[in-house]
C-alpha positions as MATLAB code, in Angstrom:
seq = 'XXXXXXXXXXXXXXXXXXXXXXXXXXXXXXXXXXXXXXXXXXXXXXXXXXXXXXXXXXXXXXXXXXXXXXXXXXXXXXXXXXXXXXXXXXXXXXXXXXXXXXXXXXXXXXXXXXXXXXXXXXXXXXXXXXXXXXXXXXXXXXXXXXXXXXXXXXXXXXXXXXXXXXXXXXXXXXXXXXXXXXXXXXXXXXXXXXXXXXXXXXXXXXXXXXXXXXXXXXXXXXXXXXXXXXXXXXXXXXXXXXXXXXXXXXXXXXXXXX';
ca = [
      15.001   22.815  -99.247;
      12.992   25.896 -100.197;
      13.045   27.561 -103.616;
      12.872   31.238 -104.377;
      13.300   33.551 -107.321;
      17.051   33.180 -107.335;
      16.781   29.399 -107.738;
      14.895   29.382 -111.020;
      18.143   29.373 -113.082;
      21.596   27.892 -112.512;
      23.837   30.383 -110.681;
      26.084   30.926 -113.760;
      22.926   31.897 -115.808;
      21.810   34.226 -112.994;
      25.245   35.823 -113.034;
      25.123   36.370 -116.799;
      21.602   37.877 -116.480;
      22.827   40.250 -113.737;
      25.901   41.326 -115.829;
      23.678   41.733 -118.876;
      21.277   43.887 -116.932;
      24.023   46.183 -115.710;
      25.503   46.512 -119.186;
      22.052   47.214 -120.770;
      21.333   49.928 -118.123;
      24.775   51.454 -118.738;
      24.369   51.378 -122.537;
      20.850   52.936 -122.501;
      21.979   55.778 -120.194;
      25.143   56.238 -122.389;
      23.089   56.556 -125.567;
      20.605   58.945 -123.849;
      23.562   61.202 -122.752;
      24.996   61.096 -126.305;
      21.613   62.176 -127.726;
      21.364   65.072 -125.279;
      24.888   66.156 -126.126;
      25.435   67.688 -122.714;
      28.910   67.866 -121.153;
      29.534   66.303 -117.829;
      28.669   68.483 -114.897;
      30.791   68.330 -111.714;
      27.816   67.463 -109.526;
      27.049   64.430 -111.716;
      30.656   63.100 -111.224;
      30.353   63.721 -107.484;
      27.063   61.807 -107.349;
      28.561   58.913 -109.345;
      31.591   58.723 -107.053;
      29.323   58.631 -104.014;
      27.115   55.983 -105.584;
      30.031   53.767 -106.535;
      31.553   54.112 -103.082;
      28.271   53.138 -101.384;
      27.799   50.248 -103.847;
      31.364   49.044 -103.085;
      30.569   49.192  -99.373;
      27.378   47.267  -99.825;
      28.949   44.608 -102.057;
      31.891   44.228  -99.585;
      29.573   43.847  -96.627;
      27.434   41.296  -98.390;
      30.450   39.424  -99.569;
      31.696   39.331  -96.005;
      28.428   37.778  -94.803;
      28.661   35.102  -97.534;
      32.263   34.253  -96.728;
      31.568   34.065  -92.974;
      28.671   31.656  -93.553;
      30.859   29.514  -95.841;
      33.573   29.447  -93.146;
      30.907   28.540  -90.527;
      29.734   25.601  -92.606;
      33.406   24.443  -93.053;
      33.995   24.683  -89.289;
      30.818   22.713  -88.542;
      32.033   19.836  -90.691;
      35.147   19.653  -88.594;
      33.092   19.919  -85.370;
      30.793   17.084  -86.469;
      33.689   14.802  -87.441;
      35.245   15.495  -84.022;
      31.993   14.881  -82.169;
      31.279   11.537  -83.978;
      34.924   10.440  -83.648;
      35.045   11.221  -79.885;
      31.758    9.360  -79.253;
      32.969    6.412  -81.298;
      36.079    6.152  -79.079;
      34.035    6.418  -75.879;
      31.693    3.656  -77.006;
      34.684    1.273  -77.069;
      34.512    1.357  -73.167;
      30.871    0.080  -73.073;
      29.974   -3.523  -72.303;
      28.786   -5.749  -75.094;
      26.439   -5.912  -76.995;
      25.992   -2.131  -76.633;
      29.556   -1.363  -77.711;
      29.192   -3.114  -81.089;
      25.641   -1.749  -81.570;
      26.571    1.862  -81.026;
      29.767    1.560  -83.014;
      27.819    0.158  -85.964;
      25.191    2.890  -85.727;
      27.879    5.636  -85.613;
      29.506    4.219  -88.742;
      26.142    4.144  -90.505;
      25.467    7.708  -89.205;
      28.750    8.969  -90.742;
      27.729    7.354  -94.048;
      24.360    9.143  -93.846;
      26.070   12.479  -93.138;
      28.293   12.111  -96.174;
      25.370   11.009  -98.301;
      23.549   14.232  -97.302;
      26.580   16.310  -98.431;
      26.759   14.431 -101.752;
      22.985   14.867 -102.416;
      23.433   18.322 -103.959;
      20.052   19.582 -105.138;
      18.448   16.164 -105.374;
      15.475   16.598 -102.980;
      14.776   12.844 -102.957;
      18.356   12.102 -101.860;
      18.289   14.873  -99.281;
      15.078   13.614  -97.801;
      16.358   10.047  -97.658;
      19.627   11.109  -96.020;
      17.738   13.296  -93.429;
      15.310   10.437  -92.710;
      18.255    8.041  -92.062;
      19.962   10.663  -89.921;
      16.857   11.208  -87.740;
      16.166    7.495  -87.441;
      19.760    6.777  -86.339;
      19.727    9.673  -83.888;
      16.685    8.234  -82.196;
      18.109    4.726  -82.136;
      21.493    5.898  -80.833;
      19.935    7.951  -78.086;
      17.631    5.031  -77.069;
      20.591    2.713  -76.888;
      22.534    5.296  -74.824;
      19.613    5.587  -72.340;
      19.363    1.716  -72.228;
      22.980    1.177  -71.456;
      23.267    4.003  -68.934;
      22.510    1.932  -65.758;
      25.184   -0.579  -66.773;
      28.031    1.905  -67.232;
      30.703    2.033  -64.584;
      32.000    4.339  -63.311;
      29.132    6.800  -63.382;
      31.360    9.586  -64.755;
      31.819    7.484  -67.911;
      28.026    7.488  -68.271;
      27.906   11.250  -68.323;
      30.621   11.414  -70.985;
      28.810    8.925  -73.204;
      25.454   10.777  -72.882;
      27.093   14.154  -73.344;
      28.995   13.043  -76.372;
      25.870   11.609  -78.011;
      23.983   14.870  -77.266;
      26.869   16.749  -78.988;
      26.538   14.531  -82.080;
      22.819   15.292  -82.315;
      23.279   18.991  -81.655;
      25.932   19.658  -84.241;
      23.762   17.947  -86.909;
      20.976   20.326  -86.142;
      23.350   23.273  -86.280;
      24.710   22.134  -89.646;
      21.148   21.786  -91.019;
      20.382   25.342  -89.961;
      23.665   26.644  -91.416;
      22.887   25.027  -94.751;
      19.445   26.668  -94.840;
      20.781   30.145  -93.941;
      20.715   32.434  -96.919;
      20.638   36.059  -97.777;
      17.093   37.199  -98.114;
      16.060   37.335 -101.771;
      14.757   40.927 -101.247;
      18.105   41.982  -99.868;
      20.056   40.569 -102.788;
      17.499   41.928 -105.203;
      17.853   45.387 -103.714;
      21.612   45.140 -104.103;
      21.161   44.271 -107.802;
      18.748   47.146 -108.175;
      21.216   49.533 -106.583;
      23.952   48.274 -108.849;
      21.682   48.750 -111.894;
      20.989   52.384 -110.934;
      24.684   52.944 -110.456;
      25.448   51.317 -113.796;
      22.936   53.691 -115.486;
      24.532   56.654 -113.739;
      27.963   55.450 -114.877;
      26.772   55.132 -118.452;
      25.225   58.654 -118.343;
      28.454   60.242 -117.014;
      30.505   58.347 -119.574;
      28.367   59.554 -122.350;
      28.511   63.102 -121.109;
      32.213   63.272 -120.767;
      34.605   64.867 -123.192;
      36.149   61.510 -124.224;
      32.787   59.691 -124.342;
      34.370   56.312 -123.734;
      32.617   53.398 -122.095;
      35.269   50.703 -122.228;
      36.251   51.238 -118.579;
      32.651   51.225 -117.557;
      32.065   47.845 -119.314;
      35.064   46.335 -117.545;
      33.890   47.670 -114.216;
      30.394   46.308 -114.628;
      31.553   42.908 -115.701;
      33.687   42.691 -112.578;
      30.700   43.838 -110.518;
      28.572   41.201 -112.122;
      31.156   38.615 -111.274;
      31.305   39.782 -107.719;
      27.571   39.498 -107.317;
      27.558   36.009 -108.907;
      30.367   35.003 -106.471;
      28.249   36.100 -103.552;
      25.260   34.127 -104.840;
      27.427   31.079 -105.368;
      28.698   31.009 -101.778;
      25.225   31.792 -100.458;
      23.856   28.642 -102.196;
      25.935   25.795 -100.799;
      23.920   23.068 -102.511;
      23.669   24.770 -105.779;
      26.909   26.619 -106.078;
      30.304   25.549 -107.390;
      32.041   26.553 -104.222;
      31.615   23.516 -101.939;
      32.579   22.870  -98.378;
      35.099   20.016  -98.195;
      33.803   16.898  -96.398;
      37.366   15.544  -95.967;
      37.227   15.437  -92.142;
      34.147   13.176  -92.301;
      35.733   11.060  -95.049;
      38.855   10.636  -92.952;
      36.680    9.656  -89.978;
      34.756    7.165  -92.108;
      37.991    5.561  -93.153;
      39.355    5.365  -89.682;
      36.232    3.816  -88.228;
      36.246    1.109  -90.860;
      40.048    0.501  -90.358;
      41.160    1.780  -93.779;
];
């Protein structure tokens, strides 16, 4: 699990820092406009409208990416539970002692996958769960190869091997999905764009006839919340928005007869 600049603080702290940055930029530009005493020009209002529209587009596009990745991780949990459950049922058609050995390893494998999800940011627990997963994958595949000549009919052998391959493949896909993040430079550029837009909003608010910034403050707080929400979904181990592991939990209970 790699760390970057966005991992130095808890996500809620980063969200508050972003919101604070936007409010400070708006306030400084507002005070500058008040000191100048200029009235708002039409071109400034047009520029602000264009900047806010572009900012909304960028935030919406980035939010869509974060949501789609969250949905992908949720779908992969279901896929993994289905793959393990299907292979567990197929192993019941194997001769002993391979049937019991593979069934026991699949139960332990499900435990390891749930332990990985429960590890959170604990690098030691993550490393331990990944090591158990890799070890069990090698053991299960070796057992599948060993039992292959004994399986009748041959079509069943192909199903067993293909199912075990699916179990291993979906684990690799889940690992890649957990590591997929928005590039820090991309999110930083979005925050920079939002800061410039906040400053422009403050300047126009200070230059207007009413010289009110209450609406600008509310808008920037909502913008900061939206950026924090994007960051939360983009950090599945650190964020408060978690992918439910219920499919694997249900599978664990069914394999243990509970």
